N, C-alpha and C positions, 0 to 999 in steps of 0.2 A: 497678370495673376492678381487676384483680389488681395488687398492688404490684410484682410481679416482671415485669410485662409490658413495662416499659420496656426490659429486657434482651432478653426473648424477641422483641419486635417490632423490636428494633434491626436484626435481620437483613434487614428490608425495605429498608434503605439499600443493601445490596449488590445486592438484586434490582432496585432501581430505578435503580442508578447509571448504567446504560447507556441509560436512558430510562424514561418512565412506563409502568407496567404497564397492561394493558387496562382493569382496574377503575378506575384513576385517570383514564384518558382520558375515562371516561364521567361524571366528576364535574362539578358546577357550578363555575364560576369564583368564587373568593372573595378578597376584599381585606380584610385586617385592619390595624389600627394597633397597634404595640407601643411603649409608653412605658418608657424606661429610667430608673433612679434614678441613673445615672452619667453623667459628662461624656464627650463624644466623644473627647477626646485620650487617654483611658485605653483603649488597644486591648485590654487584658486583660478589664476589666469590661464596658465598653460593647461591646467587640468580640465578646463571647460572644453577645450578642443578634443581632449581624450574622451570626455563624456559624450560629446557629439559623435565622434567617430565610432565609439562602441555601440551607440544607439542605432546608427546607420547599419552597421554590420549585423546586429541582432535582428533588426526589423526586416532586413533583406535576406535573412537566412544565410548570411556569409557571402552573398553574391555581389554585394556592393561594399568594398573595403577601402577605407581611407587611412593611409599611414600618416601619423602626425610627427612633425619635426619642429624642434625648438628653434628659437631665434639663433641664426648663425649656422645651423646645420646644413641647410641647402640655400638659404637666402638670409642676408642681414635683416635685422628687424625692420629697418626703414625702407627696404626694397620690395616688400611684399606687394604693395599696390602695383608697382611697375611690372612685377613678375606675373601677376594675375592678368593685368591689362594685355600683356604681350602673349599670354598663353603659355608661359614657361612652366607655371604650375596651375593646377585647376582651381585651387582654393587656398585662401589665407584666413587666419583668425587674428584680428588686429584691432587697434583703436583708431578710428578714422581720423581723429584730430592730429595724429602723427604727420598727416599729409596736408595740413592746412597751408603749408608753404606753396603748394601747387595751386590751391584755391581755398580761402578761408571757409568756404561753404562746407568742406569736409567736416569741420568741427560740429556743425549742426546735427550731423548723424551720430555724434558721440556725446559731447558735452561742451558748453560754453560757460565762461564765468557768469555766475548768477543766473544760470539756466534752470531747466526743469529738474526736479528730483527724480529718483529712479522710477517710482510708480507713475509719475506724470509723463516721463519719457516713453514708457511702455504704452501708456494710454494714447499718446500722440502718434506713436508709430502704428499701433494696431487699430485704433478706433478713430483717430483723427486723420489728418492728411499726410502725416509724417512719412509712412512707407511709400506712398504714391510719389510724393515730391522728391524724396531721396533716391528712389528707383530711377526717376527721370534724370536726375543729376548724375548718378553712377553710370547710367547707360552711355554717357559721353566717354567713359573710361572702359567700356566693354565689361562692365561689372553688374552682376545681380547680387543684391545684399540681403542678409537676414540678420535680425538682432540675435546676438548670441552671448548673453551675459551682461550683468550690470554690477558694479562694485558697491552701489549705494553711495551716500555722501562720504567723501574722503576726509582725512586729516590734513592739516595745513603744513605738516612737515617738521623737519629737525633742523635746529639752528645751534651754531656754536656759541652765539651770544644772544642775550635776551633782546626781544623786540618790544620796547616800551612805548614807542610812538612811530608815526610815519617817517620821522626824521631818521630812524634807524635803518630804513630801507635804502637810503642813498648809498650807492656804491656796493651794495650787497650782491655778491655772486651767488645766484640761487639756481640750483638744478630744478627745472620745472618743465613739464611736458605740455604739448598742445598749445592752446590759445592763451593759457595763463600768463606766459612770459610777455606776450604782446600787451596785455592789460597792465602788467606791473612795470613794464619798461618806462613809461612816462613818469612813474613815481620814483625813478632812480635805481631800480633793480637792474642788474645785469644778468639776463636769463642765460642759462647754460643747458644745452641739450646733451644729456648723457643717458645711455641705456641703463636699465635697471641693474644689471649685473656689475656695472662700473661705478655705482653711486658710493658704495662703502669706501673704496680707496680714494675717491675724489674728496670725500669729507675728511677722511683720516689724514690726508696729506695737506689739507687746507686749500686744495685747488678750488673748492667752493666753500662758501660760508654757511650754506644751508641747502637742504634738499628735501623734496617731497616724493613719495611714491604712491602708496594707496592708503593703508591704514594699519592698525596694530598687528594684525596677523602676519601680513607680508613684511612689515617693517621689522618685526621681531626676527623673522627668518633671515632678513638681510643684515641684521645686527646693527642697524643704524643708531640705536641707543648707546652703543659703545663708543661712538665717535662724535656725538653731538648731544648735549644734555637736555636742551629745551624742545619740548614737543607741543606744537601749536595746533589750534583748531579754531574754526572749521576750515576745510579746504574749499573756500568759496568759489574757486575756479572749477571744482569738480563735485557738484552737488548730486550727481547721479550719472556716473560715467558708463556709457553703453559700449560694449564691444560688438564687433560685426564679423560675420562670415562674409568674405568677398569672393564670389565665384565668377570665373571667366564665363561670359555670356554664351559663347559657342559651346563650351563644355556643358553648361546647364541646359541649354536648349536642345542638346543632343539626347538628353535623358528621356525616358518614358514617363508618362504621367505618374505611374506608381513610384518610380524612383524620386521624382520631384516632390511627391507627397511625403516620402520618407525623409528627405532632406529637411523639409519644413518641420515635421514632427520632431526630428532629432534636434534641430536648432532651438525649438521651443523648450524642449527638455533641458538643454544645456543653459538656456537663458535663465530659467528658474533656478537651476542648480547653483550657478555662481553666486547669486546674492544670498541664497540660503546658507551657503558655506560661510560667506563673510559675516552675515548676521549671527550665525551660531558661534563662530570662532573669534571674532574681534573682542568680545567682552573679556574672555579669559586671557587673551594676549595683552590687552590693555592693563589688566591687573599685574601681569608679569613685568611689563615695562615699568610701571610705576614702582613696583616692589624692588626693581633693580636700580632705581634712582632717577628715572626719567621725570623731568619737571614739566607737568602739564600747564599750559598757558593758553588763555583765550586771546585771539588777535585784538589789539586795541581798537576802539570804535573808529578812530580816525583812519586807520588802515582799511577797515571795511568800507567806510563811507567814501573815501577818495578812490578806492579801487572800483567801487560801483560806478562812480561818476566817470572814471576812465573807460570802463567797459561800455557804458551807454554812448559815450562820445565816439568810440571806435565803431560801434555797431551802426550808428547813424552815418558815419563816413562811408562805411562799406555799402550801406543801402543806397548811397548816391553814386557809387562807382562800380559796383559789382552786381550785375543783373541776376546771377545765380543766387547770390546771397539775399538780395532784396526780395525775390520771389518766395523763398523758403522762410526767411526770417520773419517776414510779415505774417505768415500763417502761424509760425512758432510763437510769436509774441501774443497774438490773440488767444491762442490756446493756453499759454502760460498765465495770462491775466485771469481767465476763468478758473483755471486750476487753483491759483493762489487764493482766489475769493472763496472757493469751496473748502480748501484745506484750512484756511484761517478759522472757520467756524467749527469744524468737526475734528479733523485729525490733529491740528496743532494744539487746540485747547485740551483735548483728551490727553495727548502726550505730555503737555506741560503739567497737568494735574498729576498724572501717574508718576512722572519722574521726580515729583516733589515729595512723594510718599515714602515712608520708611518701611519697605517691604523686605 
């Protein structure tokens, strides 16, 4: 399937908006289950799966229905990949970097520290070689993937004590997802893998010294500001975190062309919806957090610099030992270099100027 077809076929949404087309009326009735890796109260992350499922139902005239299930309802958050691979469920909505322990290459389909921002990631997936390369990789796990949401750049998380220099990272127990912990570990951080719903009690009890999730809107919902006062930025390990739909390949290949097109269009809609929600809701949530006493802090320069060096070293090591990583990361870095060159002159300068104005 052409990597650009998600955009080309997105037009089917408009065609079907007023009712299912004749070709869809002739389709068999299908019922699938979708397991999310996110808790139901997070209407941004879990809600993206609901947006997707609703679009599929509407565009198929109710003939293709996907029930959505929060993390833990039918599968634990971290078991979704195995469940899709084995065909226990047809589809999962998740962040691929959760599975980097199986192969670090999974993180390239989601986000790596100091990686692409959200717009660059979408461009690589849809207009670069990203979709093609990740599809080839996922095929080894019986999976067909679709981009389905991006958080944008995330915050650096909540800390019980102030981080004044890189020395303050030594021995720090930090809840961090995906690849970030691997990058910070050589700097003395002790990474902790904790599901989103368990972060608050871990911070409250002092089981961890700090924790990151996504950004102001979700962090406010989780109440993290109540148990840790210092709120750091930026989340350099998550500069544009993409979520994926992972579909069992046999289930996907059994679909008619019309139903496949509907899945693509619905995934495209949900992909745009997630970041729109975050961009619209994060500013107000940040004001609330600061108003309630959160202390905003920028990561010290030495933390950023040494973390970057750690990341580049680990990526080089992976390129020499992991053929999957080497193949995809090589293309990824070339795309990133061109994107950063372009963003440096237009996007970044415009943003810098506008954010300095008193509007």
